[in-house]
Every structure is written in C-alpha cells, then in structure tokens.
C-alpha positions, 0 to 999 in steps of 0.5 A: 795449490792451497791457499797457506793461512798466514795471518794467526795470533798467539800468546803463551804462559810458561805452561800453555800456547794460545794460538787463534787462527781466523777461518772465516767464510768456511765450514771447519769440522774436528775432521780438518784439524790434525796435531801431534806433540811437534806438529799441527796442521788444519786443512780446510780445502783450498785452505792450509795451516801448518806449524812445527812448534818450537818444543813439544806439546801434550797433544792428549789435553790440548783442545781446538774451539770452534765458533765464530769463524775462529778456530782457538788452540790451547796448546800444554807444554810438556816443559813448562819454559818460555819459547822464542817462537811458535814455529820452529826456526831455521828448519829446511825442507828435509827436516820438515818432511822428515817431522811431517812424517814422524807426526803421520806415523805417531798418529797412525800409531795412536789411531791403531791403539785406540782402535785395539783399545776399542775392540777391547772395550767392545769385546768387554761390553759384549761380555758383559751383556752376554752375563747380565743377560743370562743371569736376567734368563736364569732368574726368569727362569727360576721365577717361572719354575717357583711359579710352577711349583706353587701351582702345583702344589695349590692343584695338589692341595685342591684335589685332596681337599676334593678327594676328602670331600668325595670320600666324606660325602661317600661315608655319609650316603652309606650312613645314610642308606644303612639308617634307613635300611635299618628303620625299615627293617624296623618298620618290618618287624612292627608290620610282623608283630601286629599279624601276629597279635592278630592270630593270637587274639581269637584264641586266647581261651584255648589251652596252652597246649594248643597255643603250643601247637599253633606256635609249632604250626609247620604252616603258620611258619611258612606263612610268616616267612613268605610274608617276610619275603615279599616285604624285603626291600629292593638292593640298592642302585649300584654306583656309575660314573658320569662322563663330561666333555668340554669344548676344545680351546687353546687358552685357559680361560673360559669361553664367556670370559674370553676376548675372541678377536684379540685371541685370533689375532695373538694366534695369527701372530704366532703362527706367522712367526712360526712359519718365519722361523720353520723357514729361515731361522734354523739357528734359533732351534736351541731357543725355547718356545717362549723366547721365540715369540716377538712379544716376550722379546720386546718385554725383555728389550723394554727391560734392558733398555729401563736399565741402561743396557742398550746393547742388549736391548738391541739385541733382543729387539733385533731377533724380534725383527727377525722372528716378526717383521711386521711390527713398528714399535720393534724397529721405533724401540731399536731406533731408540737403542741405535741413538744411544749407541751412537749409530745415527744411520741405523736410527734413520733407517728404523724409524723410516722403516717404523713409518711405513708400518705405520700405515695408514695414519689413524688416531690410535697410532699418532703417538708411535707416528710422533716418537718416529718423526722425533727420533729420525729428526734427532738422528739427522740433526747429530748429523748436521743434517738440520734441513731434514731434521726440521722437516721431521720436527714440524711432521710431528708437530702437525701430528701434537700441535700441543707439545711444547718440547718438540716445539722448543727443540724445533726453534732451536733447530731453526736457530742453528740453520739461521746461524749456520755460514754457507759452505 
C-alpha cells in the first residue's frame, strides 16, 4: 500500500498557483513527477501524492524545482481567476478515475507527438549533415582537382623550358662544331698553300711556258689530291642516348630525405586497413581511396567537430573505427562527440576502449589518458554516478597533478557526493 503525502502548503495569485510539497529523506528525480492540465501526481515509492486540480493549468510552461527535501511547483492558470481550493471538491471515485484516465491518454498523445517531432527533427538533422558533408566533399574534391591542374601546368612549363634548353644546347653544339670544322679547313688550306709555295720557289727562273706545264702537270695534281685526302678530319661522333635507372619507391621523396621508420609504419597501417576493407566492408566499395584512410577520416571528423557538426563528426569517426579499430584517438574523439550528443553510455564505452588501447602507460600517451579519464568521469557524473566519476577524475589527477581545472572539477564532485542524501 502506498503512503499518501498529506502535508503540503500552497498559495495563489490570479495567474498562478505555488505548491510546496515536502519529501525529506527520499531521492526525487524528474521521472517521479507526472502532470497534465488538471492532474498532478508525485510517485516516490512508497510515498504517493495525487491531486485533481480545481481548474485547468498550462502544463507546458509550469515548472517544478527539486532541492533541500522539497518539491516546489509553479502552476500557471489557463484562466486568470482565484480558486476556492487546490483540488476539486466533492468528486466521487468514478469522476476521479475518469480524470486519471483522461490525463494518462493526454500524456500518451503528447508523448507520441513529441516522439514524432523528435523523429522529424532527427531526419532533418541527418539531411542537413549529409548535405553539409557533400558540400565539404565537393569543395575538397574541387581543391584537389585545382591542385592537380596547377601541378600539371607547372610540370608542363618546366618540361617546355627543359626542351627549349636542350634545343638551344644542341644548336650551340652544332654551331661550335661548324666553327671548329671551318677553322680546321682553313688551317688545311693554309698548309696546302705553304706546300705549293715551296714547290714554286726552285722554278722561279724558268719560263712561263714551263710554269704552265708544271701547273698543268697531272702528277702534281694527283699528289695534291692525295695530301688533301690524308689530312681531312674524321666525321663527328654519332649521337646516343644514355639510360639511367632509379631505385623504386612508394613515396615521391628522395631516399636521403625520407623517414624510413615512419614510412614503414604508415605502409603497415595502410595494408592492415586495406585488408580489413577487403575482408568485411564490401559496402564501402564506392568510396574513393583517400576516403578509405582512417587518418583522412579522423582529420575530417576533427573539422566537423570544430564547426559544431557533432553528428557528422561521429559518423566520420565511426567509419574510421571500422577501417582500423586499433587507434585509441578515434575512440577518444568519438567519446567527445557522444558527450556533446548526450549519448552518455556510449561515451563511457569509447573512453574505456581508448584506455585499453593506451597501454602500456608511457609519457607519450599521458595527455590522451588524461582526456579519456576526464571524458568517462564526465559521463558518469551526468548519469549521477558521482563515485565512479570521482575515481576517474582522481586517476586523471595522478597523471597530471598540476591541472587546476581537473582539480576544481573533482572538488565539485566531492561536494555533490557529500550533499547527496542517502536513498
């Protein structure tokens, strides 16, 4: 049998009714209060308070404050008037039962309408998030295409400049060779003239007829031709192509400029992620290669979170986790999204998973472990599990004892625990 709460006090104005209901020694939550336009019920097992109001009220704007062992109701009247009493007088059991049933039906209809409204709002949020994601992806795709076009133009200009330099170099070589050949031909002609002068000096006293005979001599002409043939230069060397080979590399940077350990780690993660995709993510075949990278998805989720689009950021982190479930930062970032969206149990799960992956505890992962403890502790406190939340905050303080913010929050939780009555 319930224990009826009979002690209460109330006062009124023409526009509102103020009701004070003492509930000392029990723990009251908003779920314990049920109110419609003419029916008010407070159920805190084993205690029960029920009132059929004298006249209808505005249950949407009316409020209830819980604190210090008292529930204080502010009930706004639909019609401005003074009531003769708080509850409806001379009401038989059948009328009270009818009023209760009507109140429950109205509450169910209101809850159904709120559920439908939330569903529509959620669909609109999903649609907006999808449109925003598509716009960002289109902008990113355009940026990449522009970057590719700039690189192509730059490479084309460099290639044209190199070809022009090669043509100029070949032209200079041809001119130089022609000049050298012309100089050698001139030198050869000078030598021939010297030889002819030597042959003409002994015959200076001879007659012109004899000189003409010498000039027309077939033997002398043949000897000159043979000397010319002997002193002709060899033909220029033929052109050839030199082929060079380079060590094959996955990354475009030179080996002397690369970081081998980091590149091997990155390649290992990519192979693992690709193996996961090929194994059990057949529905992601339509994604681009860059969209199948957990690091790319993590950066995209960070951008979404920074703009306040927590649902889109949550989707990005979730897809990244499906691609690679060994990265603790993905769970840590997704826990932050769950906190913003009030998915408290999921925030606790992701924070706990991040702490599992952040082992062994080393100085390099101290900052990540502090965030994981604080986010899980925050979720516990919002679920009113203050002892569990305090334990996480104290664990974070052990890692970072100089953090004043965490210390202040832990002190607030201790005060809440001391002021919370025993249930």
